[in-house]
C-alpha positions in Angstrom: 50.0 -78.2 30.1 49.4 -81.6 31.9 48.1 -84.7 30.2 44.7 -84.5 31.9 44.1 -80.9 30.8 45.1 -81.8 27.2 42.7 -84.7 27.1 39.9 -82.5 28.4 40.5 -79.9 25.7 40.6 -82.5 23.0 37.3 -83.9 24.3 35.6 -80.5 24.2 36.9 -79.9 20.6 35.6 -83.3 19.6 32.2 -82.6 21.0 32.0 -79.3 19.1 33.1 -80.7 15.8 30.8 -83.8 16.0 27.7 -81.7 16.8 24.6 -82.9 15.0 24.2 -81.0 11.8 20.9 -80.3 10.0 20.8 -80.5 6.2 21.6 -77.4 4.2 18.6 -75.6 2.7 19.4 -73.6 -0.3 16.1 -72.0 -1.3 15.2 -72.0 -5.0 12.7 -69.4 -6.1 10.5 -69.5 -8.6 10.6 -69.5 -11.7 11.2 -71.4 -14.8 13.1 -70.4 -17.9 12.5 -66.7 -18.1 10.3 -65.6 -21.0 11.0 -62.0 -20.1 11.8 -61.5 -16.5 12.2 -64.3 -14.1 14.6 -64.5 -11.2 17.6 -66.5 -10.2 17.3 -64.8 -6.8 15.8 -68.0 -5.5 18.9 -69.9 -6.5 21.1 -68.1 -4.0 21.5 -69.5 -0.5 19.3 -67.6 2.0 18.4 -70.3 4.5 21.0 -72.6 5.9 20.6 -75.9 7.8 16.8 -75.8 8.3 15.8 -77.5 11.5 13.2 -79.6 9.8 15.9 -81.8 8.2 18.5 -83.3 10.6 21.4 -85.5 9.9 22.1 -87.8 12.8 25.7 -88.4 13.8 27.2 -90.1 16.8 30.8 -89.9 15.6 33.3 -88.2 17.9 36.5 -86.4 16.9 39.3 -88.8 15.9 42.3 -88.9 18.2 44.9 -86.2 17.6 48.1 -87.5 16.2 50.9 -88.1 18.7 53.1 -86.0 16.5 51.6 -82.9 18.1 54.2 -80.4 19.1 54.3 -77.4 21.5 52.5 -74.1 20.6 48.9 -73.5 19.9 46.8 -73.0 16.7 43.3 -71.5 16.0 40.7 -73.3 14.0 39.6 -71.3 11.0 36.0 -70.5 10.1 35.1 -69.2 6.7 32.4 -66.6 6.8 29.8 -65.9 4.0 31.6 -62.7 2.9 34.8 -64.7 2.4 36.7 -63.5 5.5 38.2 -65.9 8.0 37.3 -66.0 11.7 39.5 -67.7 14.3 38.4 -70.0 17.0 41.0 -70.5 19.7 41.3 -74.3 20.4 44.5 -74.4 22.4 45.6 -77.3 20.1 49.2 -77.5 18.9 49.8 -75.8 15.6 51.3 -79.0 14.3 48.4 -81.3 15.6 46.8 -83.4 13.0 43.3 -85.0 12.9 41.9 -87.8 10.9 38.9 -86.6 9.0 37.3 -86.0 5.6 38.5 -83.3 3.3 35.9 -81.3 1.2 37.2 -80.5 -2.3 35.0 -78.6 -4.8 36.3 -78.3 -8.3 39.7 -79.3 -7.0 39.9 -76.6 -4.3 40.2 -77.6 -0.7 37.6 -76.0 1.6 38.4 -77.7 4.8 38.0 -81.0 6.5 35.1 -82.4 8.6 35.3 -85.0 11.4 32.9 -87.5 9.9 32.8 -88.7 6.3 29.4 -90.3 6.8 27.9 -87.1 8.2 29.3 -84.9 5.5 28.1 -87.3 2.8 24.6 -87.3 4.4 24.5 -83.5 4.4 25.4 -83.4 0.7 22.8 -86.1 -0.1 20.2 -84.1 1.8 20.9 -81.0 -0.3 20.4 -83.1 -3.5 17.1 -84.5 -2.1 15.7 -81.0 -1.8 15.5 -80.6 -5.6 14.8 -84.2 -6.6 11.2 -84.9 -7.8 11.4 -88.7 -7.7 10.6 -88.9 -11.4 11.5 -92.2 -13.1 15.0 -92.1 -14.6 15.7 -88.7 -13.0 19.4 -87.9 -12.7 20.4 -85.7 -9.8 24.0 -84.3 -9.6 26.0 -81.4 -8.3 27.0 -78.9 -11.0 30.5 -78.8 -9.6 32.9 -81.7 -8.9 32.6 -82.5 -5.2 35.1 -85.0 -3.7 35.3 -86.3 -0.2 38.8 -87.5 0.7 39.5 -89.3 3.9 42.9 -88.6 5.4 44.9 -86.8 8.1 44.6 -83.0 8.1 45.9 -80.1 10.3 43.6 -79.5 13.2 43.4 -75.9 12.2 41.8 -76.9 8.9 38.9 -78.8 10.6 35.5 -77.1 9.8 33.2 -76.2 12.7 29.4 -76.0 12.4 29.7 -72.3 11.3 32.5 -73.0 9.0 30.7 -75.8 7.1 27.5 -73.7 7.0 29.4 -70.8 5.5 31.1 -72.9 2.8 27.9 -74.5 1.7 26.0 -71.2 1.5 28.8 -69.1 -0.1 28.7 -67.7 -3.6 31.3 -67.5 -6.4 31.8 -65.0 -9.2 31.6 -66.6 -12.7 31.1 -65.6 -16.3 27.8 -66.6 -17.9 26.3 -66.2 -21.3 22.9 -64.5 -21.2 20.2 -64.3 -23.9 18.6 -60.9 -23.9 14.8 -61.0 -23.8 12.3 -58.4 -24.8 11.9 -55.7 -22.2 15.2 -56.5 -20.4 16.9 -53.8 -18.4 20.0 -53.6 -16.3 17.9 -53.9 -13.1 15.8 -56.8 -14.5 19.0 -58.8 -15.4 20.6 -58.0 -12.0 17.4 -59.2 -10.3 17.3 -62.3 -12.4 20.7 -63.3 -10.9 19.7 -62.3 -7.4 21.9 -59.2 -7.3 21.4 -55.5 -6.7 22.0 -53.1 -9.5 25.1 -51.8 -7.7 26.5 -55.4 -7.3 25.9 -56.2 -10.9 27.3 -52.9 -12.2 30.5 -53.3 -10.1 31.1 -56.7 -11.8 30.0 -55.4 -15.2 31.1 -51.8 -15.5 31.0 -51.9 -19.3 27.2 -52.7 -19.5 26.0 -51.0 -22.7 23.5 -48.2 -22.8 21.3 -50.1 -25.2 20.7 -53.9 -25.4 18.7 -55.8 -28.1 16.5 -58.8 -27.7 18.1 -61.9 -29.2 21.7 -60.8 -28.4 23.8 -63.2 -26.3 25.9 -61.2 -23.8 28.6 -62.4 -21.4 28.3 -61.1 -17.8 30.0 -61.7 -14.5 27.6 -62.8 -11.8 27.5 -64.2 -8.4 26.2 -67.8 -8.2 25.8 -70.3 -5.4 28.9 -72.5 -4.8 26.6 -75.5 -4.3 24.1 -76.1 -7.1 22.0 -79.2 -7.8 21.2 -80.2 -11.4 18.2 -82.5 -12.1 17.6 -84.0 -15.6 14.3 -85.7 -16.2 11.8 -86.4 -19.0 8.4 -84.8 -18.8 5.2 -85.0 -20.8 2.9 -82.1 -20.5 0.1 -80.2 -22.3 1.0 -76.6 -23.3 -1.0 -73.8 -24.9 -0.5 -72.7 -28.6 -1.1 -69.0 -28.7 -3.6 -67.6 -31.3 -2.5 -65.0 -33.9 -4.2 -61.7 -34.6 -5.2 -60.9 -38.2 -6.2 -57.4 -39.2 -8.8 -57.2 -42.0 -10.2 -53.9 -43.2 -10.7 -50.5 -41.5 -13.2 -49.8 -38.8 -16.0 -47.4 -39.8 -16.0 -46.1 -36.2 -12.3 -45.2 -36.2 -11.7 -47.6 -33.4 -10.1 -51.0 -33.7 -12.7 -53.7 -33.2 -12.7 -57.4 -32.8 -14.6 -59.2 -35.5 -14.1 -62.6 -34.0 -12.2 -63.6 -30.8 -9.1 -65.8 -31.0 -8.8 -69.1 -29.2 -5.6 -70.8 -28.0 -4.9 -74.3 -29.2 -3.0 -77.0 -27.2 -0.4 -79.6 -27.8 1.2 -82.5 -25.9 4.9 -82.1 -25.5 7.5 -84.6 -24.4 10.8 -83.1 -23.5 14.0 -83.6 -21.5 14.2 -80.8 -18.9 17.2 -79.7 -16.9 16.8 -77.6 -13.7 19.5 -76.1 -11.5 18.5 -75.5 -7.9 14.9 -75.8 -9.0 15.1 -73.3 -11.9 14.6 -74.6 -15.4 17.8 -73.9 -17.5 17.4 -76.1 -20.5 14.7 -78.0 -22.4 15.1 -80.4 -25.4 11.8 -81.2 -27.1 11.6 -84.9 -28.1 8.1 -84.9 -29.6 5.0 -82.8 -30.1 1.4 -83.8 -30.8 -1.2 -81.1 -31.6 -4.4 -81.7 -29.7 -6.3 -78.7 -30.9 -5.4 -76.0 -33.4 -5.5 -72.3 -32.4 -8.1 -70.0 -33.9 -7.0 -66.6 -35.3 -8.4 -63.4 -33.8 -9.8 -61.2 -36.5 -9.8 -57.4 -36.0 -10.5 -54.3 -38.0 -7.9 -51.5 -38.1 -8.6 -48.3 -36.2 -7.9 -44.9 -37.8 -7.3 -42.9 -34.6 -3.7 -42.0 -34.7 -3.6 -38.4 -33.5 -3.6 -37.0 -29.9 -7.3 -36.5 -29.2 -7.2 -36.0 -25.4 -8.9 -33.0 -23.8 -7.2 -33.2 -20.4 -3.6 -33.3 -19.4 -1.5 -36.1 -17.8 -2.4 -34.4 -14.5 -5.9 -34.1 -13.1 -7.9 -32.8 -10.2 -7.0 -33.9 -6.7 -9.3 -35.4 -4.1 -9.6 -37.8 -1.2 -7.5 -40.4 -3.0 -10.0 -43.1 -2.1 -11.0 -45.8 -4.5 -14.8 -46.2 -4.9 -14.2 -49.8 -6.1 -11.2 -52.1 -5.9 -9.1 -52.1 -9.0 -9.1 -55.3 -11.1 -6.1 -56.7 -13.0 -6.0 -55.0 -16.4 -5.2 -58.2 -18.4 -7.2 -61.4 -18.9 -6.9 -64.2 -16.3 -4.2 -62.3 -14.3 -1.9 -62.6 -17.4 1.3 -60.8 -18.2 4.9 -61.4 -17.1 6.2 -58.5 -15.0 9.4 -57.4 -16.8 9.9 -54.1 -14.9 8.8 -53.2 -11.4 7.7 -49.8 -10.1 10.5 -47.3 -9.3 13.1 -49.3 -11.2 15.4 -46.7 -12.8 12.6 -44.1 -12.3 10.0 -46.3 -13.8 6.5 -44.9 -13.0 4.5 -48.1 -13.4 4.8 -51.8 -14.0 5.4 -53.5 -17.4 3.4 -56.7 -18.2 4.7 -58.6 -21.2 2.0 -60.5 -23.1 1.0 -61.4 -26.7 0.1 -58.5 -29.0 -3.6 -58.0 -29.4 -4.5 -59.1 -25.9 -7.4 -57.2 -24.5 -6.7 -54.4 -21.9 -9.4 -53.9 -19.3 -10.4 -50.8 -17.4 -9.2 -51.4 -13.9 -12.2 -49.4 -12.5 -15.1 -47.4 -13.8 -14.5 -43.8 -14.9 -14.2 -41.2 -17.6 -11.5 -41.5 -20.4 -9.4 -38.3 -20.4 -6.6 -39.4 -22.7 -7.0 -41.6 -25.8 -4.4 -41.4 -28.5 -0.7 -41.1 -29.2 0.7 -39.7 -26.0 4.4 -38.9 -26.1 6.7 -41.9 -25.5 3.7 -43.9 -24.2 2.5 -44.5 -27.8 -1.2 -45.3 -28.0 -2.3 -44.5 -24.5 -5.5 -44.4 -22.4 -5.9 -42.5 -19.1 -9.1 -43.0 -17.1 -10.2 -40.6 -14.3 -11.9 -42.6 -11.6 -12.7 -39.6 -9.4 -11.3 -38.6 -6.0 -7.9 -37.8 -7.6 -7.4 -41.4 -8.7 -6.4 -42.2 -12.3 -5.0 -45.2 -14.2 -2.9 -45.2 -17.3 -2.5 -47.9 -20.0 0.3 -47.4 -22.5 2.0 -48.8 -25.7 -1.4 -50.2 -27.0 -1.4 -51.5 -30.6 -4.8 -49.8 -31.0 -7.5 -48.2 -28.8 -11.1 -49.1 -28.2 -12.2 -45.8 -26.5 -12.3 -42.1 -27.2 -11.9 -39.0 -24.9 -15.1 -38.4 -23.0 -16.2 -42.0 -23.0 -17.6 -43.3 -19.7 -16.3 -46.8 -19.1 -17.3 -49.5 -16.7 -14.8 -51.7 -14.8 -13.8 -54.5 -17.1 -14.5 -52.7 -20.3 -12.0 -53.3 -23.1 -10.1 -50.0 -23.6 -7.4 -51.1 -26.0 -5.1 -54.0 -27.1 -1.6 -54.8 -26.1 1.2 -53.6 -28.5 4.5 -51.9 -28.6 3.8 -48.4 -29.8 5.9 -45.5 -28.5 9.1 -46.2 -26.7 8.9 -49.9 -26.3 11.1 -52.9 -27.3 8.4 -55.6 -27.1 4.7 -56.2 -26.8 3.6 -55.3 -23.2 1.2 -53.2 -21.2 2.7 -50.3 -19.2 0.2 -49.8 -16.3 0.3 -46.8 -13.9 -1.8 -45.8 -10.9 -2.0 -42.1 -10.1 -3.3 -40.7 -6.8 -3.4 -36.9 -6.6 -1.0 -36.5 -9.5 1.6 -38.8 -8.0 2.3 -42.3 -9.2 2.2 -45.2 -6.8 3.1 -48.9 -7.1 0.1 -50.5 -8.8 0.8 -53.8 -6.9 -0.3 -52.0 -3.8 -3.8 -51.5 -5.2 -4.4 -54.4 -7.6 -3.7 -58.2 -7.4 -3.8 -60.9 -10.0 
């Protein structure tokens, strides 16, 4: 190869390695510390180098060392699945390039042509999660070091290579606090994994888990994570308690006086990782208003009193009125989705004693202890449409009652097969269950 051709190839390689890079965007989804079922899915990298954030760079590839010998080498590109792709460069396998090495927790991931550009990219990632709060500390959770030096040309990261490194995941062991209503699928979803992926890493997952237990799991986590520590002051609700006094003469549980939440001002140090709250240390609390207990009478209906089966008549399947959310103010934390492990409805975790509303007008066909559903209400809305409300602490209706949309049919509890206070809500159309979220919104 003549000198002119060598220079041309070097120039082309320099142009590709010094291409302007946008900043990495590792999307953080929503959530905060899970009370029952949140999701770390948003902590996994799903969008890389968004075009809205650019890192300007005019550096070109440093000169290849004159120690280059004969023979050629291929530049390596790490792909998101961990495999390595080769880019033919035509550069000697002993060629060296001055650049910046990327080390994460002591492991070398490759070198990049420009130290300033690489540092700007990493700073842009941190800026995605910073709030600008006074005294906020923003750091990477892993030790990232940029080391300037001379590296084999084959170790230089291309655009695709750097993107793949910064969006990759690693398998780690984590300690997990089991919450009420947790299932294998819920925990897998919390870490942004499928059930099959989670099960492959944790083949010894027990058949039964208990709220309050701390378990160690292997999970996939983003290689690049940003930790933010800041002090916050906010007003939070103090839930009211429910007190049962006496027995209802009607046989139904009744509210004597409604409860009212209180409020308090809390100052705390909050830690987030990729936008998800992972730790909170309360520094001080000041009660602004005390909660007021809800007083109820105890119902005496504890036998199955339904006059119709779980299945009903069929019809057009059309709703005469749009369903409303069955809990106050769109409340409830979804701890289990429809069709998860054969689940026939959705689970909405919320405080015991919370009112349950009829999603639409209709006739009560089930009201009582109903197999594993515990205290259960089924309402027939006509046209082959029914809704089911399970695990109630007590009921407020009887079989044959005509209810209007929004009427209180029962109160949240954990009767039947349940491990925590929640409402199990189903939508039936022509004796087949459907995802309630396709018919009702918060």
